[in-house]
C-alpha positions as CSV (number, residue, x, y, z in Angstrom):
1,M,89.9,-63.9,21.3
2,K,91.1,-63.2,17.8
3,K,93.4,-60.5,19.4
4,I,94.7,-62.9,22.1
5,I,95.2,-65.6,19.5
6,A,97.1,-63.1,17.1
7,L,99.2,-61.9,20.0
8,F,100.2,-65.7,20.7
9,I,101.0,-66.4,17.0
10,I,103.5,-63.2,17.1
11,L,105.1,-64.4,20.2
12,G,105.2,-68.2,19.4
13,A,106.7,-67.6,16.1
14,H,109.8,-65.6,17.8
15,A,109.9,-68.4,20.5
16,L,110.2,-71.5,18.4
17,N,113.6,-70.2,17.3
18,G,115.1,-70.5,20.7
19,M,112.7,-72.6,22.5
20,E,113.4,-76.5,23.7
21,P,112.4,-79.3,21.1
22,L,108.6,-79.8,21.6
23,D,107.1,-83.2,21.9
24,P,107.0,-84.4,19.4
25,A,109.2,-82.4,17.1
26,P,107.0,-79.9,15.4
27,P,106.7,-81.4,11.6
28,L,104.8,-78.4,10.4
29,P,105.9,-74.9,9.1
30,P,107.0,-72.4,12.0
31,E,103.5,-70.4,11.5
32,I,101.4,-73.3,11.5
33,T,102.9,-74.5,14.5
34,A,102.7,-71.3,16.1
35,M,99.1,-70.9,15.2
36,I,98.4,-74.2,17.0
37,V,100.3,-73.1,20.3
38,A,98.3,-69.8,20.1
39,Y,94.8,-71.9,19.9
40,V,96.1,-74.2,22.8
41,H,96.8,-71.7,25.0
42,A,93.6,-69.3,24.1
43,Y,91.2,-71.4,25.6
44,N,90.5,-73.2,29.1
45,N,89.4,-76.4,28.2
46,S,90.2,-79.1,25.5
47,D,86.8,-79.3,23.8
48,D,86.8,-75.5,23.2
49,V,90.2,-75.7,21.5
50,V,89.1,-78.6,19.4
51,K,85.8,-76.8,18.4
52,A,88.2,-73.9,17.5
53,L,90.4,-75.6,15.4
54,Q,87.7,-77.6,13.6
55,K,86.2,-74.1,12.6
56,L,89.6,-73.0,11.3
57,S,89.9,-76.1,9.2
58,V,87.2,-75.1,7.2
59,L,88.8,-71.7,6.2
60,D,92.4,-72.9,6.3
61,A,93.8,-75.5,3.6
62,H,97.0,-76.5,6.1
63,F,94.7,-77.1,9.1
64,N,91.8,-78.7,6.7
65,T,94.8,-81.3,5.6
66,I,96.2,-81.8,9.2
67,I,92.8,-82.4,11.2
68,N,90.3,-83.8,8.1
69,D,92.5,-85.5,5.5
70,M,92.9,-89.2,6.5
71,Y,96.2,-89.2,5.1
72,G,97.0,-85.5,4.7
73,N,99.3,-84.9,7.5
74,P,99.7,-87.8,10.1
75,A,102.7,-86.1,11.5
76,G,101.1,-83.0,12.1
77,F,97.8,-84.2,13.6
78,K,100.0,-86.2,16.0
79,F,101.9,-83.2,17.0
80,L,98.3,-81.2,17.4
81,V,96.7,-83.8,19.7
82,H,100.0,-84.2,21.9
83,K,99.9,-80.3,22.2
84,I,96.5,-80.0,23.3
85,A,96.9,-83.3,25.3
86,K,99.9,-81.9,27.3
87,K,98.2,-78.6,28.2
88,F,95.0,-80.1,29.8
89,N,96.7,-83.3,31.1
90,K,94.8,-85.7,28.8
91,Q,95.9,-88.6,26.8
92,P,96.6,-87.6,23.0
93,W,94.3,-90.4,21.7
94,D,91.5,-88.8,23.9
95,I,92.0,-85.5,22.3
96,A,91.8,-87.5,19.2
97,S,88.5,-88.9,19.8
98,T,87.0,-85.7,20.1
99,F,87.9,-84.3,16.7
100,N,85.9,-87.2,15.0
101,T,87.6,-86.6,11.7
102,P,89.2,-89.2,9.1
103,A,92.5,-88.2,10.6
104,A,91.5,-88.7,13.8
105,R,89.8,-92.2,13.2
106,R,93.0,-93.1,11.4
107,Y,95.3,-92.3,14.6
108,I,92.9,-94.0,16.9
109,N,92.7,-97.2,14.9
110,L,96.6,-97.3,15.1
111,C,96.6,-96.5,18.5
112,T,94.1,-99.4,19.3
113,E,96.1,-101.9,17.1
114,L,99.2,-100.9,18.6
115,R,97.6,-101.6,22.1
116,N,96.7,-104.9,21.1
117,K,99.8,-105.9,19.7
118,L,101.6,-104.9,22.7
119,K,99.1,-106.8,25.0
120,A,99.8,-109.6,22.8
121,Q,103.5,-109.3,23.0
122,D,103.4,-109.3,19.4
123,I,106.9,-107.4,18.5
124,E,106.8,-107.7,14.8
125,G,103.2,-106.3,15.1
126,V,104.2,-103.6,16.9
127,K,107.2,-102.8,14.3
128,Q,104.8,-102.6,11.5
129,L,102.4,-100.5,13.2
130,L,105.1,-98.1,14.3
131,E,106.2,-97.8,10.8
132,Q,102.8,-97.2,9.5
133,G,102.7,-94.2,11.8
134,A,101.3,-95.6,15.1
135,D,102.0,-93.1,17.8
136,I,104.2,-94.3,20.1
137,N,102.9,-92.1,23.0
138,G,99.1,-92.0,22.0
139,F,98.2,-94.1,25.3
140,P,101.2,-95.3,28.0
141,T,102.2,-97.8,25.8
142,L,104.9,-99.2,28.8
143,V,101.7,-99.6,31.2
144,A,99.9,-101.6,28.4
145,V,103.1,-103.8,28.2
146,M,103.6,-104.2,32.0
147,T,99.7,-105.0,32.5
148,A,99.3,-107.4,29.8
149,T,99.1,-111.1,30.9
150,K,102.1,-112.2,29.0
151,M,105.5,-111.6,30.8
152,P,107.3,-108.5,29.2
153,K,110.0,-109.0,26.7
154,L,113.4,-107.2,26.9
155,E,113.4,-106.9,23.1
156,M,109.9,-105.0,23.5
157,I,111.0,-102.7,26.2
158,Q,113.9,-101.8,24.1
159,L,112.0,-101.2,20.9
160,L,109.5,-99.3,22.8
161,L,112.2,-96.9,24.6
162,N,114.3,-96.6,21.4
163,Q,111.3,-95.5,19.7
164,G,110.9,-92.5,22.1
165,A,108.2,-94.2,24.5
166,N,107.7,-92.1,27.9
167,P,109.4,-94.2,30.7
168,Y,107.2,-92.2,33.3
169,A,104.0,-93.2,31.5
170,T,101.2,-94.0,34.3
171,T,97.8,-95.7,34.6
172,L,94.8,-93.4,34.9
173,R,95.3,-93.6,38.8
174,G,98.9,-92.6,38.6
175,V,100.7,-95.7,39.2
176,P,104.1,-95.6,37.3
177,A,104.8,-98.3,34.6
178,L,108.0,-99.2,36.6
179,K,106.2,-99.9,39.9
180,I,103.6,-102.2,38.0
181,F,106.6,-103.9,36.8
182,N,107.9,-104.2,40.0
183,D,104.8,-105.7,41.4
184,M,103.8,-108.1,38.8
185,H,106.9,-109.2,37.0
186,R,109.7,-109.3,39.8
187,Y,110.7,-113.0,39.3
188,S,110.8,-112.5,35.5
189,H,114.2,-114.2,34.1
190,E,114.6,-110.5,32.5
191,Y,113.6,-108.5,35.6
192,W,117.1,-106.8,36.4
193,Q,117.7,-106.0,32.6
194,I,114.3,-104.6,32.1
195,K,114.4,-102.6,35.4
196,T,117.6,-100.9,34.4
197,L,116.5,-99.9,30.8
198,L,113.5,-98.3,32.6
199,E,115.6,-96.7,35.2
200,E,118.1,-95.4,32.6
201,A,115.3,-94.1,30.4
202,M,113.9,-92.2,33.2
203,E,117.3,-90.8,34.3
204,K,117.9,-89.6,30.9
205,Q,114.7,-88.1,30.2
206,A,114.7,-86.4,33.5
207,Q,118.1,-84.5,32.4
C-alpha cells in the first residue's frame, strides 16, 4: 500500500502543474496536495481513506494541522473533504463527520448554521458565515434554499452563485435544485429572474 501511495504522490506532483483547477482550488503546498490525492485514490471506500489520513496526522505536522487543529487550516480541511467526497460520491459534510476532530466539528457547525440561515432566507447571516469560512458546497446549498418554506430571494440566489454554489446541486434522491424551484416556486414574482440565473450558471459550469 505504501508503494502505491508513493507512486500516486510522484505522479500527482507532476500532474498538478498541468491539471485543471481542483474543486475547491488547492490551498496547500503541491506535495501535500499530491499526498491527499494519493491517499484518496489508494483506497476503495471513504472510511478507509479517513482512517489512513488520521494515522498520518499523528506522524505528519502538516496533516495534524489540517485534520486536528480547529483553526489550523480550514481551507485545507475543506479541500480534503471535497476530494474524498468527490471520489466516493458523498457530501463533504458527511465526510467531515467521520473525522470527528476539532477541525471537522467546526466545519460541520458552520455548515449547520449556514443551512439554518438559508432556510430562514437570512442573507446577512449567510454572508457572515461565509466570511467565517462556511463551505458554500459542504451540502447542496441551493437545494436548502429551494426547499425552504419561505420564497427564495433573488439576492440570496445571486449571493450563492457568486460565491461558487453548485448550480447542479441535487437532493439525496437526485432531484435538481432547478426542478425543485420550478415545482415549488413557479408563481414567485422573481421566478423568471431566478430561473435565468440558475440556467446561466449551469451553462457556464458545463463549459
